[in-house]
N, C-alpha and C positions, 0 to 999 in steps of 0.2 A: 388687331391690323394682321392681314392677311401677307406672308411672305411667299411669292412666286419659285415654282420649282427651279427656274433656271437661277435665282438668286439663294437658294438654297444648295443649288449645286455645286454653286461659286465658293460657298464657304466651306463645303465639306472637302472640297479641292483644296483650297486651300490650307484648312487644318490639315489634312493627310500630305500635303507638300512640308510644310513645317514639322510634322512628324516623323517624317522620310529625312530631312537633312537632321534631326537629332541621332540618327543611326549612322556610326563610320562606316564610311564603304569597305568591305574586306578587299584583300589584297588577292590576287592570283596566287595559287599554290604555286611553288619553287618547282623545279623539275626534280628534286630529291628531297625526298620528304624522310625523316627519322624513324617514323614509326611504320610498322605494316597494319597498322587498326584503323579503319576510316570508315566511315559512314557517309554517304552520299547520296545529298537530298536533291531529289532533279527537280528543276523548276517545270512544272508539268500545270502550270495554272492551278487553280481551285483543286487540288487533287494530290495524290501521295505515289511516289515512287521512288523510294529507298535500296540504293545496292549498300550491300554489307561486304567489308572486306576484311579479313584477319588471316594473317600471316600466310598469304599467297592462295587464299581460299575465298569464294564469292557466293553469298546467296542474296534473295531479293524479297522485300516485305513490299506488298502491291506493285502495281506498274501502270498506273496512272488510266486518264482517259481514251478511250478509242472513238475511231470514227463512223462505227456503226448505228445504225438507226433502224432498227427490224420490224417498226412497227410505224415508220415514218410520222413520228411526232414532230412536230415544230420543236418543242420543249427538249427535244433530243439530238437534235441536230446540232451536234458539237464537234469541233475541230480537234479531233484525236491527236496524241501524241505517241502512239504505241511504235511510229517509225523514229522519233528523235529517241527513243527509251531503247529500242534494238540498237539503233547505231551508238547509243554512248556507250552499253554494254561490250557492244564488238571492240571500241576504241579503248576500252580501259580494263575489261576482265578478262579477255581473250588472251589464250596460249601460244606457245610459238607455233601451234598448228592451225591456228586459226578459230579455234573451235572457245566458245564460252562455257566453261564448267561450274554450274550454280549445284551447290550442297543441298541447298532447298531453296524453293519459290514459298511465299507466304501469302495469301488473301487474307486480309484483317476479317471483310465482310464484303458480301455480294451487293455494292454500289460501282456504277462503270466508273467513278471517278476515283477507284481503287482497283479494280480488277480487271475494266475493260482493257486493256493495253496486252494481259496475259495470253491471250490464245496466239497472239502474234508474235511472242517472244517464244512460247512455247514451240510452235510446229516448226519455227527456223532451223534447219538442218543444221545450222551451224552451233546451235545451242543445246549443251545435255544437261541434265536435270535427273538429281538423285533422287528427292522425293519433294512431295508437296504437303503443306499445310493449309487445310482449307474446311471450316464448319460446313454443314449440308443446310442448304437454305431451307427452310419452311415455311411455305407461304401463306400457312394456317395460322401462324402468328403476328404476321404482317398486317399493318393498316392499309384501309382497301385503295387509298391514294395512291400508296407505292405499287399497289400490284396493276391497275389500271393506268398510271400515268407514267411510271417508270420500268426500266429494262431490267430489275434484280434478277427475273429468271432467267432471261437470256445471256446476259454476259455469266450468270453463273454455269449454264448449261454450256458456252461455249469454252469455258476453262475447263470445264471436267471433261469435256469429250475433247479438246486439245491433250490434255494429261493419257485421257486413256487410249487414246491414238499412238502415243509414243510409249505406252506400259508403264509410264511413272507411276509409282505407288502414292494412293492420298491419304493423310492421316487427316479424316474427316471428325473424328472425335478426340481434337488435342487434349493433353491432363497438362497441369502444371509442374510437371516434372522438368528439372531442369537438364538440358544438356549441353555439350559442348560445340564450339562451333571454333576452330582457330584456337585464338588467346582469349575468345569471348567463351562465357558460360549464359546460356537461355533458358531464361523462363517464359512463358506465355499465361496472360490470364485473361479472365472472362472467357473460360472455356468451357463454362456450366450455363445454361440458362435458365433461370429460375423458372418452376413451375407457376404458369398462371395463366388464367382466360382472356387476359386482357393484350389486346392488339398494339401492339409496339411497331416502331419502324425500324428498319434492318440494322442502324445505327446500335441499337441496346445489345446486337450480337455483336458487336464488333471486338476483336482479340484486341490485346495489348501486349506488346514485346519487351521486355526487359533485357537489356544487355548488361554485362559486368564483366569488368577488367581489373584485377589487384586493385579493388575497393573502389574502381570508377563507375558509376552506375549511368544507364541511360534508357529512358523509357520513351518507347514510339507509342502513342496512346492510340493510333488509328482513328477511329470515328466516336470513341466512347463516350457516353453522355450519363446525365442525373436524371433524367427523366423517370428512369425506374431505379434510380439510387445506386446505381452501378460503381461512379465516380468514389460516392459515399463508402460504399462496402467494401470497394479495393484499395481505397489510400492508403489504410494502416498497412495491410500486406505489402504494398510496394515499397513505402517507405522513401525516405530523404532520398534525391537523385542529384546527379548533376547536370546533366541535360534532360530537358524535357522538350519532346515533338508534340506540340500541342495539339489536343483532340481536335477534327472536324475543322481544321481548318483557321482556328480562332472563332467559329462562330457561337450564337448563343446558344446554351443548354450544353454544352463542353466546357470543359477546362474551368470548372466553379471555383470560387474563389475558396471554399474549403478543401478543393481537392489541391489547389494549387502551394496553399499553407502546408499541406501534410508532406507533398513532394518536396517543397522547398527549393524547386531547381537553381542553380548557378546561372544556366544560362537556356535559352529557350529558340527552339525554331519554329515557324508557321510555316507551313506549306501552301500560300496561297499567294496570290496575285497581289497589286495596290487596291485592293478591296476595301471600300468607304465601312463597310460593316466592322471590319479590326479594329475602329477606334473604339469603339464601347471597351473593346477585352483590352487593349493595351493600356488603359489607365489602371487595371488591376494586375495585369502582368508585371509591369514597371515597380510597382511596391516590392515585387520579390525579386527579378532579375535585373532590374536597371536597364535603362535604354540601350547602355552600352552592350547589353550583353541576350539583346534580342535580334535573330535574324529573319527576315524573310526571304523564302527563296526567291519569289518575283521580280523582289528589288533587286537583291544580290547576285540575278543569275543563277541560282541552284548554291548551295551551301556544301563544305565538305568539312566534316569534322574528322580531327586526326586524334587518337588516343594515345597519346606517349605513356611509357612504362612509369613513369613519374604522376602519374594520375590526371596530368595536365591535360585539357583539352585545347587546342589549336582551329579557329575556325578561318577557311578560305573562303573566296565567290568565286563568279566568272567560270565556272565548270563547263558550262554548255554554251 
């Protein structure tokens, strides 16, 4: 028996509604919080824009989708979030002089839903940036479909040009040497690209970011996947974490079962909207995190993780 697409849509809509009801709605953050160490997961749809805050210092991992469509493709006609991201920075990270000072910005990889908004952030006269982490985009390694149909090269060039116009140093070959950021120790993963003639997607190049504070460990997985074995290779090196930002917004190919079992997170954040494709992933993730510990930025209107000195992580929603 054939089931019409309308019936299938209603079935999935109903199932997703039930799943949403399973998650307790996060309360808004109080005016005064006990910890100065926070991770702001902005709601930018299916994309990443993450503000790091520690002991009065700020940094940014990815900046969400932009509104640019340099080649006029219908598939790239997105509603960008760059102005929302910039406004959030100015309302949450500006000093008394009105300037936003970021110790660093980091682009996990050259996809527009991750670095598209960075040129707007970087070029704003009220934003001051000390340095940038951005691996070189090498189109010779990328599958032809992304080269012809996506704007990887354009968003990469826009970010690089913006950084160079303000003389911001670019660390294009980051390594895994830990460095300090406020009360956090930061370690980057997937910094080396395996030597291979195989054409891959740009997600294979994605950096992962480990944040550690007094034994509490948070891993921001960017869009890392396991198509070339990256998750299998890196999971033992990353180890057990308290909070995992799911890779690639919860889509297939990333956040594989073996990866999740090795990292064994206590809580998970999904940077996505109310997207039906997440349904398949939830069943597996719930085995580890439990449904009370999965937070979706599109459901919560952004998620704020506050890391206390006692190692506990408190979560709040409605930050945008």
